[in-house]
N, C-alpha and C positions, 0 to 999 in steps of 0.2 A: 504494500500500500504506500502511496505517496501523499505527502502533505505539502501545502504551500506556506512558505514563510513570507509574509507580506511586510515590507518595510516602507512606510510612507516617508517620502522626502518632500519637503515643502520650501523651495527657495525660488523666488523670482525677483530679480533685481535687488537682492539684499547686499549690504556691505559685507566684506569678508568676516569681521567679528560676529555680526549678527547671523550670517550664514552658518558659522561654526557652532554658535549657540543653538540654533534651530536643529542642525544636523545632529548635534550631541544629544539633544532631547529625543530625537526621532529614532536613533539607532541604539541597539543594545550595546552594553559596555564593551563587548568583545569586538565591536567595530570601531573602537576609538582610533585605531591606526589611520582611519580614513581622514582624520583631521590633521594628521601630521604632515609636515614638509620636512624632508631630509636631504642631505647631500647625497646624490646618487653614487652608486659604486663607481661608475665610469665618469666621475666628475671631469668636466672639460670637454666631453663629447656631446652632452646635451645641456639643457638648462641647469644652472648651478643647483637649483632645488627642484625636487619633484614631489608630487602628491602621491602618497602610497595608496594604491587601490584597495577597496574592500575585497577580501578574498573569501570565496565560498568553496568548501570542500564537500566530499560525500558525507561527512559527519556534521556539517554545518559550518559556522564561521571559523575562519582560519587566518593565518598571517603569511606574509611573503617568506618569513623564515621557515614556515612549514613547507611551502612550495620548494624552497631551496634544499631543505633537508631530504625531502622525498626524491627530488630530482638527482641528488648525488648518488642514489642507489640504482638509477635506471641506466640502461644502455642508450636509449633514445628518449629525448624529451621533445615532445611536439607542442609548440606554443603558437596558437592561432592569432589572427589579427583581422580587423577591418583595414583593408589596404591603405585607406586615406586618413587613418587616425594616428597622429604623431604620438599620443600617449601610449598607444599599443606598442609602437616600436621602441619607445623609451623603456617600457616594461620588459620587452624582449632583451634589450641591451643590459638592463639591470640584472636579469637572471644569468645572462652570459658572463657578465663581469663577476658576479658572486661565485659562480662555479669555477671560473678561471682562478679567482683569488683564493679559493679553497684548495687549489692544487689539482683539480680535475683536468685530465687531458681531453680537451674538447675540440670538436670540429663543428662548423656552423653550416647546416644544409639549408638552401634557400630556394623558394619557389620562383623568385623574381629574376633568376637567370636560368637559361636553358642549357642542357647537357652538352651540346656541341661546342659551346663557348667556354668550357672549363679552363682551357689553357690560358685564356686572358685573365680569368680570376686568379689563377696561380701567379701570373706575371704581376698582377696588381699587388697581391699580398707580399710578394717578394720584392716590391719596390722598383720593378723594372719599367712599369708604365704608370701614368697618373690616372686620375678619375676620368678626365675627359676622353683620354684614349681608350680606357676600358669601356665606357659607354658607347663609344663609336664602334669599336671592334665587335662588341657583343650585341649591337643593334638594339640597345636597351629601349630607346624611346618607342620604337615600332613594336617590339615584342612584349613589352610590359606597360610602359607608358605612365605609370604613377610617378609623381615627382621624385627624383632621385634623392633629394634632401631628406625625404622621410627615412630612407635606408642608409644614407651616407654615414651617420655616426656608428652604425654597426660595422660597416666595412672598414672604416678608419680604425676602430678599436681592434678589429681582426688583424689588419695590416701592422699596426703598432705593436701587437703582441704575438705576431707570427702564428695566428690561429688559422688553420685551413678553412677555406670557404668552398662549399661543394654545390655546384649547380645541379639541381634535382629535376627541373622541369623538362618535359618532352618538347620537341620543336613545334612551334606554332603551325607550321605547314602540315604536320601529321595530325594534330587535333582537328584542324580545319578539314582535312581530307576525310577523316572518319565522320565528322559531323555532316559532311555533304554526301558521302557515298557509303558510309558504314564500313565495318571491317572487311566484309566480303568484297567490297569494291576497291580495296587497296591494290596497288601494283606490287610486284615482287620486291621492287626497290624500297617502297614505302613499308612493306611488311617487315623488312629487316630491322626496323626500329621499334616494332611492337614488343612489349615485354614478353618474356617467355611464359610467365604465369599470368593468365588473364581470366579471372574468375567472376563470371556474371551470375552465379547461382543464388546470390543473396537476395531474396524477394523483398525483405524489408528495405534494403538499399534501393531497389528498383521502385518501390512504392514511394519512398521519400523523394526521389528524384522525379517521380511522376507528379507529385504535388507541385514541385518547383516548375516543372514543364507546363502544367495546366495554368498556373498563375501567370506565366509569361508567354503563353502559347501564341498570342497575337504578334509577338516580336521574334519568335523562333521559327525560322524558315527551314525546318528539317523534320523528318519523322522522329517520333519519340525514341524508337530503337536506336537510331543513329546518335541522337542526343545522349542516350544512356551509355552507349559504347564510347563516346568521346569523353564522358565523365569518368568512366572506368579506366580508360587509357591514362587520364590525368593522374588518378589515384594510384593505379598500378605502376605507372612509369616513375612517379616520384618515390614510391615505396621501393622499387627495384634499385633506383639510383642510390638511395640511402643504404640499402642492404649491401650492395656491392662495396661501397666505401667501408662500411663497418666490418665486413668480412676481410677486406685487405688490411685493415688497421684495428686489430683486436684489442689494443690497449686504449682506444679512444671511445668517448661518448660522443653522440651527435645531438646538438640542439637544432631542431627542424623548425624553420619559420615558414608558415603557410597560412592561407586563408582559413577562417574558422570552419568553413564547410568541409575541409579536408581533415580536420582535427576533432570536431565536436562529436562525431559518431565513430565508434571503434571500427565499424564496417567500412569507413572511408580509407584513410591511410594507416591508422595504428595497427589493426589486425593484419593487414596485408604485409606490413613490415615484419611483424612478429612471426608470421607463418614462414617467412623466408629465412630468418636467422634465429628464431626462437629468442627474440630480444625482449627484455623487460622494458616497458614504456611508461612514461607519465604524460598525460594529455592535459593541456591547459588552454582554455578558450578565454576570449576577452570581449567585453562589451562596454559601451559608453552610454550612460543615460542621456536622453529618455529611452524608455522601451521596457518591454517585458523580457526578462532574461531567464534562461534555464541552464542548469548544469548538464543536461542531457546525460550521456553516459561517460563523461569525462571525469578526470580526477579533481581539477580545480577550475574555478571561474574567477577571473579578475574583473571587478566592476569599477570602472572609472566614472568620475562625475565630470560632466562638462561644465563650463562656466554658465551661471544662471540657469541651472536645471532644477526642476521640481518634479518628482515623479514617484511612482510606486514601483518597487522591484518585486516581481512575482518569481520567487526562487523555489524550485521544486527539489526537495531533498528526500531521497529514499528513506523510508522508515527502517 
């Protein structure tokens, strides 16, 4: 059975001290970290101070220290994002920095670069090319397109600390080909880039994507089966890339940065990765108010508050 934990938040146009007072009254004591501003672990890469998100775990309210502690025990840590939210990328960098500072050997797996361009990421981390050259060689603007400054602090931290950055995503050309023609319509040359393991047997996965497809059907010019196969390609492809790296580097952990949709459900990336290398995983999703948020079947949810937001969080916690 599941119960809903309802946390009313009431702030619109309040000054910061009054906002803090209202928030303190509205939140349980265990959420007091939400009021804190601290120097980030990676000071100098992001804003000097950052607001600690509220953290929700399977057992209820938690803290970033709990996320860090559990992440230290996992081979792969998947932390989701809304691609256009700076605070989500700051939290990703915070976790990367904490694990690196604790002595973990980590690599950073990223959705926002595609696998054929790995050599340019290696050159960037090694200091052989600068950011402008990296973005040009990796065709970043066309293949991803979200402002690079959202991700730049993470890459700069990786370069300055010699942390490997691993391109996980499949080429845009392949996902577009599958969306247009389906797997059966691929050429032999295209099929060479399809992951060896491609499991479409999960009916819950298909139903979830069916709901997404129906909600956006007016804007999707492809049959549902092709849409489903393209999404499977995305999840299977990134899981395979991560698994290959971890197999080649048995002493390392990988922190995987990807959209929430690839992380929030275990049937997306997490289980597909675990099946390949029997890896322990921690999954973390993020949201920014306003909105209704749910832990789904992940381990942690980071809830950020946007400026001047007032809303109710509907958090579902398993009994």
